[in-house]
C-alpha positions as CSV (number, residue, x, y, z in Angstrom):
1,M,97.3,170.0,112.9
2,G,99.3,166.7,112.9
3,F,96.5,164.4,113.5
4,A,94.5,166.0,110.5
5,L,97.4,165.4,108.1
6,G,97.8,161.8,109.5
7,W,94.1,161.2,108.9
8,V,94.3,162.4,105.3
9,A,97.5,160.2,104.5
10,L,95.7,157.2,106.2
11,V,92.7,157.8,104.2
12,L,94.7,158.0,101.0
13,I,96.7,154.9,101.8
14,V,93.5,152.8,102.5
15,A,91.8,153.9,99.4
16,I,94.7,153.0,97.2
17,V,95.2,149.6,98.9
18,Q,91.3,148.8,98.7
19,S,91.5,150.0,94.9
20,T,94.3,147.7,94.2
21,T,93.1,144.6,96.0
22,Y,89.4,145.3,95.3
23,T,88.2,144.9,98.9
24,G,86.2,146.8,101.5
25,F,84.5,150.0,100.5
26,V,85.8,150.0,97.1
27,E,84.5,146.5,96.3
28,A,81.0,147.3,97.9
29,L,80.5,150.5,95.9
30,N,81.6,148.8,92.6
31,E,79.2,146.0,93.1
32,W,76.3,148.5,93.8
33,Q,77.3,150.1,90.5
34,F,77.1,146.8,88.7
35,D,73.8,146.1,90.2
36,H,72.2,149.5,89.6
37,L,74.0,151.1,86.7
38,G,75.2,148.1,84.8
39,Q,78.9,149.2,85.0
40,A,81.5,150.5,87.5
41,F,83.5,153.7,87.4
42,P,86.7,153.0,89.4
43,A,88.3,156.4,89.2
44,M,85.0,158.0,90.4
45,T,84.8,155.6,93.3
46,F,88.3,156.2,94.5
47,L,87.6,160.0,94.4
48,V,84.4,159.7,96.2
49,L,85.8,157.5,98.8
50,F,88.8,159.6,99.3
51,G,86.9,162.9,99.5
52,L,84.2,161.7,101.7
53,F,86.6,160.3,104.5
54,A,89.3,162.7,104.1
55,L,86.8,165.6,104.5
56,P,86.8,165.6,108.3
57,G,90.6,165.7,108.5
58,L,90.6,168.6,105.8
59,F,88.1,170.5,107.8
60,L,90.1,170.1,111.0
61,L,93.2,171.0,109.2
62,G,91.7,174.3,108.0
63,F,90.2,175.1,111.2
64,A,93.4,174.6,113.2
65,I,95.4,176.7,110.7
66,R,92.8,179.7,110.8
67,R,92.9,179.6,114.8
68,F,96.7,179.3,114.9
69,N,97.1,182.4,112.5
70,V,94.5,184.5,114.3
71,A,96.1,183.8,117.7
72,R,99.4,184.9,116.5
73,G,98.1,187.9,114.6
74,V,100.3,186.8,111.5
75,R,101.1,189.3,108.8
76,T,99.6,188.8,105.2
77,D,102.9,188.2,103.7
78,T,103.7,185.6,106.3
79,L,100.4,184.0,105.8
80,V,101.1,183.7,102.1
81,I,104.6,182.0,102.9
82,Q,102.9,179.6,105.4
83,R,100.2,178.5,102.9
84,S,102.9,177.8,100.3
85,E,104.9,175.8,102.7
86,R,101.8,173.8,103.8
87,M,101.1,173.1,99.9
88,L,104.7,171.9,99.5
89,R,104.4,169.6,102.4
90,V,101.1,168.3,101.0
91,L,102.4,167.7,97.6
92,T,105.6,166.0,99.0
93,V,103.5,163.6,101.0
94,L,101.1,162.8,98.2
95,A,104.0,162.0,95.9
96,A,105.7,159.8,98.4
97,L,102.4,157.9,99.1
98,L,101.9,157.3,95.4
99,G,105.4,156.5,94.8
100,I,105.1,153.8,97.5
101,A,101.9,152.6,95.8
102,T,103.9,152.3,92.5
103,L,106.6,150.3,94.3
104,I,103.9,148.1,95.7
105,L,102.5,147.3,92.2
106,L,106.0,146.8,90.9
107,V,106.8,144.3,93.6
108,Q,103.5,142.5,92.7
109,F,104.6,142.5,89.1
110,A,107.9,140.9,89.8
111,M,106.3,138.1,91.8
112,L,104.0,137.3,88.9
113,P,104.7,133.7,87.3
114,D,107.1,134.0,84.3
115,G,105.8,131.2,82.3
116,R,109.3,129.6,81.9
117,G,109.9,125.9,81.9
118,A,107.9,123.1,80.3
119,P,104.4,123.6,80.5
120,K,102.3,121.4,83.2
121,R,99.5,119.4,81.4
122,V,96.2,120.1,83.2
123,E,92.8,118.7,82.2
124,V,90.0,120.7,83.4
125,G,87.7,118.4,85.6
126,A,90.6,115.9,86.1
127,A,92.9,115.6,88.9
128,P,96.7,115.1,87.9
129,G,97.3,111.4,87.2
130,R,93.5,110.4,87.9
131,A,90.4,109.9,86.1
132,P,88.1,113.0,85.4
133,V,86.3,114.3,88.5
134,P,83.8,117.0,88.9
135,T,84.7,120.6,89.4
136,P,86.1,122.3,91.3
137,I,89.4,121.1,90.4
138,P,92.3,120.6,92.8
139,V,94.8,123.6,93.5
140,L,97.0,124.1,90.5
141,S,100.6,125.3,90.0
142,E,100.8,128.6,88.5
143,G,103.0,129.4,85.6
144,A,103.4,127.6,82.2
145,T,100.3,125.3,81.6
146,R,99.0,123.2,78.8
147,L,95.2,123.6,79.6
148,I,92.9,121.1,78.1
149,G,89.2,121.3,78.3
150,Q,86.1,122.5,76.6
151,Y,86.6,126.2,75.7
152,R,83.2,127.9,75.9
153,H,83.7,130.6,73.1
154,D,80.0,130.8,72.8
155,R,80.1,132.4,76.2
156,T,82.7,134.9,75.6
157,A,83.0,138.1,77.8
158,T,84.7,141.3,77.0
159,F,86.4,143.8,79.4
160,R,87.9,146.9,78.4
161,Q,90.7,148.7,80.4
162,N,91.5,152.4,79.8
163,V,94.8,153.7,80.6
164,L,95.3,157.5,79.9
165,V,95.6,157.5,76.1
166,A,96.0,153.7,75.8
167,R,93.3,151.1,76.2
168,R,93.2,147.2,76.0
169,D,90.3,144.7,75.3
170,Y,90.1,141.5,77.1
171,R,88.1,138.5,76.0
172,F,87.6,135.6,78.5
173,V,85.9,132.2,78.0
174,P,85.0,129.7,80.7
175,V,87.0,126.4,80.4
176,Q,84.9,123.3,81.5
177,P,84.8,119.7,81.2
178,A,83.0,118.3,78.1
179,N,80.5,116.8,80.3
180,A,79.9,119.8,82.7
181,R,76.5,120.4,84.0
182,P,74.9,123.8,83.7
183,T,75.1,124.1,87.5
184,S,79.0,123.3,87.6
185,I,81.2,125.8,89.3
186,V,83.5,127.3,86.8
187,T,86.9,127.4,88.1
188,V,89.1,128.2,85.0
189,F,89.0,130.8,82.4
190,A,91.1,131.6,79.5
191,E,92.0,135.0,78.0
192,T,91.5,134.5,74.2
193,S,93.1,136.7,71.2
194,Q,91.4,139.8,70.2
195,S,91.2,138.4,66.7
196,P,87.8,137.1,65.6
197,D,89.5,134.3,63.6
198,D,91.1,132.9,66.6
199,L,87.8,132.9,68.5
200,R,86.3,130.9,65.6
201,S,89.3,128.5,65.7
202,M,89.7,128.0,69.2
203,A,91.1,124.6,70.1
204,E,90.5,122.5,73.3
205,E,93.9,122.6,74.1
206,R,96.1,125.7,74.8
207,V,99.4,126.7,76.2
208,G,99.9,129.8,78.3
209,V,100.6,131.2,81.8
210,L,98.2,130.2,84.5
211,R,97.4,132.6,87.3
212,R,95.0,132.3,90.2
213,G,92.6,135.0,91.3
214,S,93.3,137.4,88.3
215,L,89.9,137.3,86.7
216,P,88.6,141.0,86.7
217,P,85.7,141.6,89.1
218,A,83.7,143.0,86.2
219,I,83.9,139.8,84.4
220,V,83.0,137.8,87.5
221,H,80.0,139.8,87.9
222,L,79.1,139.4,84.4
223,Y,79.2,135.7,84.4
224,R,77.2,135.5,87.6
225,D,74.5,137.6,86.2
226,A,74.5,135.2,83.1
227,G,73.8,132.4,85.4
228,F,77.3,130.8,86.0
229,R,78.7,129.8,89.3
230,V,82.0,131.3,89.4
231,A,84.5,130.0,91.9
232,P,86.3,132.5,94.2
233,D,89.9,133.1,93.0
234,A,89.3,131.3,89.7
235,Y,92.2,130.5,87.5
236,V,92.9,132.4,84.4
237,L,95.1,131.0,81.4
238,Y,96.8,134.0,79.8
239,P,98.4,133.4,76.2
240,D,101.7,134.8,77.4
241,R,103.4,136.8,80.4
242,N,102.8,140.1,78.7
243,A,98.9,139.6,78.8
244,L,99.1,138.8,82.6
245,T,101.5,141.7,83.4
246,W,99.7,144.4,81.4
247,P,97.2,145.7,84.3
248,Y,100.1,145.9,86.5
249,V,102.4,147.8,84.1
250,A,99.5,149.8,83.2
251,G,98.5,150.7,87.0
252,A,102.3,151.5,87.8
253,G,102.4,153.7,84.8
254,Q,99.4,155.7,85.8
255,L,100.7,156.2,89.4
256,A,104.1,157.2,88.1
257,V,102.6,159.8,85.8
258,A,100.7,161.2,88.9
259,V,104.0,161.2,90.9
260,L,105.7,163.0,88.2
261,L,102.9,165.6,88.1
262,L,103.1,166.0,92.0
263,V,106.9,166.4,91.9
264,I,106.6,169.1,89.1
265,A,104.0,170.9,91.2
266,A,106.2,170.6,94.3
267,L,109.1,171.9,92.3
268,L,107.1,175.0,91.2
269,T,105.6,175.6,94.6
270,R,109.3,175.4,96.1
271,R,110.5,178.0,93.6
272,R,107.5,180.3,94.5
273,L,108.1,180.0,98.2
274,R,111.8,180.9,97.6
275,L,110.6,184.0,95.6
276,L,108.1,184.8,98.4
277,R,110.8,184.6,101.2
278,R,113.1,186.7,99.3
279,D,110.5,189.5,98.8
280,A,109.7,189.3,102.6
281,A,113.2,189.6,103.4
282,R,113.6,192.7,101.0
283,S,110.5,194.2,102.5
284,V,112.0,194.0,106.1
285,D,115.4,195.4,105.0
286,T,113.6,198.5,103.2
287,A,111.2,199.1,106.1
288,P,111.4,202.3,108.1
289,Q,113.6,201.7,111.3
290,G,111.9,204.6,113.3
291,D,112.0,208.5,113.2
292,P,115.2,210.0,112.0
293,P,117.4,211.8,114.6
294,L,116.8,215.4,115.2
295,I,119.4,218.0,114.2
296,A,120.0,220.6,117.0
């Protein structure tokens, strides 16, 4: 029984980590969806992976419980209490695991560049202090940056992220040297404002927060399908820190809501368990204790 519970918990942790870092089975399934369906369904992918790999553990857990109860000849009311106890343990473990995942996202949020200080001047296609050189560009410092380059607003890609009742639209453009070749590797992107006016008046120099490896996988896939060569861990210039941190805050918010629902369910299960134990104790106290004594 302990092995089965451990297996289910391990599968849940691995699924959460792969969904957060976009690696392993999550990456493979999402890429397959992009290739064959034109879009990915992250929530469905998570549920399918968790259900598929957790199924053996759940089967072993149910089999062990039934075998244990049959061997002991447990009463019906005792079985109900035991099931409620197991449900309470499962809800508690799930809430704890999702709470850990929430803390991980918050730690990642705290480690993001804050954009403070004087912006560093970076020209796409040029090494700092040198003449322009072909892409890929050297390793850049994350944080406040003044990015100079050719903003390809004619190649804007849109990405929508839904979070419960909220949603946010992202628009990304490649930033390349003015003399970039069609086969050049794109190493820098910029998130643009959602206003169409800003798109038309986009300048070749922008100030924002530079972050490496934060381009959404859907955008990477979209540009590659369009013929662009996108560098791994490409840089993205965000207009401010709020735009950079929104996915982390949104993800932590969703997990926090899930934790809250699990905690509420655990409290209700705990209350039901207390009532069941009380009723079971009363039934034992009121049960016949044997034949009454005979009067001579």
